[in-house]
N, C-alpha and C positions, 0 to 999 in steps of 0.2 A: 439409622438413613444411608444408605449404598451409592455412591456418586464416583461417575467416572470422569476424568478431568482429561484436557488433551489439547496440544498447541499443532495446528497444523498450516501448511504452507509455507513462503518466506519468513524468516524471522524479523522481528522490527523491534525496537524500542518499547519497553513497555508490560512485556508478555509475563513477566515475572511479578511484577507488580500488580499486574490485576488478578494472578492466580493466589500472592499472598494475601490481597482484599477480602478472595473469595474463601480462600481457607480459614483464616480469620474470624469472619463473620458462620461459617458452618460451624465451627467448633462452639463459638459462641451462643449461638441463635437456633441450632437444630438441633433434632432429638439424638443421639449417639450417631454422629457422623463418622462412617469410614469412608474414605476417600481411595480411591485408586488413580494414581498418574500412569497413564497409558504412554509409552513410549514411540520416538517420532512420528506423534501424530495419526493419524487414521492407521498407519501401518501396524502401531501396537494395538489397536482395535483388534483387526484383521487376525492379526497371530498372536494375539492373548498375552503379549507382552507388557507387563506395567510393575509398578511399584507402588507401595503402601505412602500415603503421604501423610506423614503425623501432623499434629497443630503447630509444631515448630518448625516446619521442613523450610518453608521460604522466608522464615526472619529476617535473614540477611540478605536479603536477594531485593531490596525495594529499589534499589538502584544499578543491579545489574542488569545489561543488556542479554539479548537472545535470548533461551528458552532452557532452563535445566532438563527439560523434559526432552530436549532434541523433535527436530522436525522434519518431515521429507514429506514430500508433494505427491498426492496421491490422485493423479487426475479424475475428475468426477467423471467426465465421458465416460470410462470404460466400468463405471464403478458394479454396473447390474449386468454386464458381459459375462457369461460362464468363463470360468476356467478350463482348465482340461480335466481336472475332475467334474465339472459342468456344475461346479457353486461359486458363485460371483461372491466378487470382494463383498459386495453389501449384503449378500446373505449369509457370510460369516460374520460382518460386524454385528447382525442382528441376531445370529446365535450366539457370539459371543457375550453379548449384552446382556443375553434373558440368563445365559448359563452362569453368567457370574452374579445374576438376583440384584442387576443395576436397578435403582428408583428413579435415576434419570443420567443425562450424559452432556456434560458442560463442554462447548468446543472453544477455542479461540483461532480465529483465521479470517480470511478476507475472502474474494466472493469465489471462489471453488470449493474452498472449505464451507460455506452457505448453503451451495447446491448442495453437497454432500449432507449436510445437516436437515435438510429441507427432505432429501432421501427416505432418511433413517427415521424423521420423525413420521412421512407418509406411512412408512411400516409400523408405526405404532411403539416408536422408542419416546421415552420424554428426553425432548434434547432443550437447548439454552444454548443460543449461540453469542458470540462477543466480538464486534468488528475490529479487526487486528488489519491494519494495511498502513504503510507509509504514503500509498496512492491518494489516499481518503476518498475511494470512486463507490464505496458502498450505500447502493441505494436507501435512502430513508433515515439517515443521521448526517447530521451536521458537519460531525467529526469522527474520525477513530484514532484509537489510539494509537502511539506512534507517529502520526503524523506532523504534530508540532513539533517533537524534537529533531524528526528528518528535515524538516523546513528549515529550522535553525540550522544545521550542519551544512545543508546546502547556500543559503543565503550568506552565511560567513566565509562558505567558498567562493561565491561572485565575490561579495564585499570585498575580498582581497587578492584578487586578480586585478581588482582595478590597478594596483599598485605596479603591478608586472606590468601590465597593458602599457600604461603610461608612460613609465620608464625605458621602454623599445618601442612606444609608439605603433602596437601591435592590435590586430583585432583579435580577442580571447574568446572562443565561444565554450561556453561551459554546459557539458550533456549531464542533465537530470534524469532521474528513474521515472517512470511513467509512461506505458507502453501505450494503453488505450486512452487515459487522462492527462491532463496536464496541471492537476492543482498542485502536485511540487513545483513544478516550474513555476507557476505563475507566483505563488506565494515567497518563492528565493528570487526572483526579478524583482519582486516589488519591495521584498527586505535587502535584498541585497544592491537594491540602485543600479540595476542594468539597463541597457538603453534599447534593448531590443529582447522579445521572448517569443519563442514559437511552440504552438503548443499543437498536441494530435488534433484538436476539436476545431481547430482552425487552419487548413493547408494553407500554406504559406506561396504567395509568388516568386521566385528564385530571383528573377530580375528585379522585380520590385525592391525586394528584400539589398540586394548589390548596389542598387540606385540609391538608395536610403544611405546605407551607410557610404558611397561614393558623395553624397549630398554633405553629409556631417563633417569629412575631411576636409571638402573645399570651404566650409563655413569656418573651417579653423579647430575642428575637432582633431587631438593628437590621438585618440585610443577609441576602440569600444569594446565593451563588454556584451555579451550576447548568451540568454539562457537558451538551452533549446532540452525539451523532452526528446528523451528516447523514440517516443514513438511518431514523431512529427513527421508530415510528408508534405509535397508540394501539391496543388490544386492537380496535376496531371496527375500524380501518384493515388491518390486520392480516390480514381475512377478505377484503379487497378485492383485485382486480388493481390494477395499479400506476397503468395508463392511468387507471382509473376512481378511484383514491385523488387522483391529478393533478388529475383535472378537479372532482374534489368538492372539493378544498381552494381550488381557484381559485375555485369558489362561493361559497366561504365567506368567501374574500377575502385569504387568506394563501398562501403558496406551498410554508412549508417547516415541519416539528414544530417548530421553536426560535418561529417568530413564532405559532406556533397555543399553543404554552404559554405564552408572556410574556403574549398576549390574557387567558388563562384565569387569569392569576394575579391580573393587574391586577383583573379585574373581583370575582375573589373576597376579595381584600386588601384593595384598594384602594390598594395602593405602586406605584411607578413599577415596571416591568419594562425591563429593554433588553437587546438582542441585540448580541452581539462576534460576528464571523467572521472565524476565524484565516486561511482561506483557502489563498491558496499559500505564505503563510511556512511552512506545515509541510513544503511539497516543498524549497522552493529554498533552505534553509539550508546552512550549510558543516557536513559531517559532525564527528560529535565524536568524542571518543579512542574510544568504545566502539565504534562505526560503524568509525571505519579500523582498529580491529585487527582489528576482525570481517570487514570487508572484505577484508586482506590476507590472512588464512586462508582465505578462500573462494576468492577468485583463485589463492592458490597450489594449493589442492588442485584446482579446475577443471583447472589444469594436470596435476596426478600424474594425474587421470585420462586427459587425453588420450596422457601418456605411457605409459598402462597400454593404451590403446586401449578402455576403459570408456566404451560411448557408449550414447546412448537414456536418459541419467539426468539427475538435477538435482541439485546441490548441497544438504544441508540440515543443520541444528544439530539434535544428538538426545542429550540428555542431557550437554549441556554440549560434545559434541565434534563435529569436522565428519565427516559421511559423505554417503551420496547415498540419492535412491529412484527408480526407473523412471517415467520420462514419464507414461507409461502408466496409473501408479498416481494420480498426481497432476494430471494433465486433468480438467477438468470437477469437481474436488472444492474444498469451499470449508472451513477452521477457523474453527467458529465458537467464541463463548466459552460453557460450559456450565454450568449450575446448580454442580458439580463443581468448577468452575477455583478454585485456590487464590487467586489476587487477587481473583476477584469475592466469593468467601468472605471475604477479608480486609478487603476494603471494607466490604460486609454487616456486618461481625461489630464495625466501627469506626464505625457511625454513617451509611453513605453511602446515601442513600433511591434506590430503582431504580424507585420510580414503581408501584409493586405496591400 
């Protein structure tokens, strides 16, 4: 059985651990497995650039962050557009899939990766997806691998900001990754003991947020720690198109919601506000124990799907068990935080302010 394997999109903790589990399952349970690891995601499939993956290729990589196969973003939006030679990237991938005689392709990635996987599946390729993203926003799965580690890293940063914020009587805003959704910010805020949390799903009132901090100070609080998702918007900004929002922010002298909030708080309270951007530390960390265990279960389950010949699906977590969903159901859908979400409700009921 000939299997293609690739990682696409942004890196995250656990990619190597999932591939380790999958290849171990394959060599122990599938008939004469031959695994090709495509370099740099879908680019490797487009350019027919791959390396042989042997039985022990991933043996020492259970703990390693990143992806040894490499990853380059290939936007799904132009996959079907013809290039100068008249052949689209999608056509090239399908052609190489068939030329190599692949029995299936296993793709590890986020929303864009799943959209491309669904396109390949629609073209007749046998595809299985694995849900990778620190954003935890893939529809149909309770958790994606890599999220727990990233949340732990972000929460640690939030927690450690309390000491320096208290020491200097400052408001510190911790910017967390998450452009469309705020799962990572929400979990970091709860686990890190933040006083406020600003999420993309719930546009904030800038005046109300500044007043909240002012009231805290008037009531004796010495410092504040606020978690801000990078995709957060004011209620007014949420009515604009993205390009218009970015242009208006630039005209006002700031580029992010975090810097805008910091300025508003300083203007209202007179207290110093500082911004801490966690950045790529959230992605590059070594996967924690929970993620390593989850990755092992997901990778092995993907092997079971190959063994059963069940393709056109992606692995998922539902009700605490590993299962699958059709790729056609996942592509183009995003899992947002809703007002009924238990973690969101717990955060609100224990005093975290969400800018409303």
